[in-house]
Residue, then its C-alpha position, 0 to 999 in steps of 0.5 A: m938313325k931313326k927307324t920309319n914304318q915306310p914300306r920296304l919295296w925290296v921285301a915285296a920284290i923278294y916275295l915275288i921272286l920266291l913265288a916265281l921260283a915256287i911254281p914249277w912252270y919252268w920245270p921240263e915236262n919229261d923230267m923223271r928224276h926222283i928223290y926219296g920217291l918224290p919228283f925233283w920238282v916237288i923237293s925244289t918247291l918244298m925248299i923254296l917254301l921253307t926259304t919263304s917261311i924263314f924269310t917271313a919270320w926274319v921280316f917279322l922279327s926284324s921289324p920295329e916294335k910298336d908299344d901302342c897297346 
């Protein structure tokens, strides 16, 4: 099977989903839960950002290499 450099639309879709989850617009205003002194929505956003970083590294490392140097 030959690898091509076509855009992977599913990658863009995953990024859009992660972006929507990282912004705490869906969080209730009166939620006062805290973990280690941080609001729960901050912990949630940080976990989504970590997931985004891991996904970005996976996409970069799994892309086909070019030897055009």
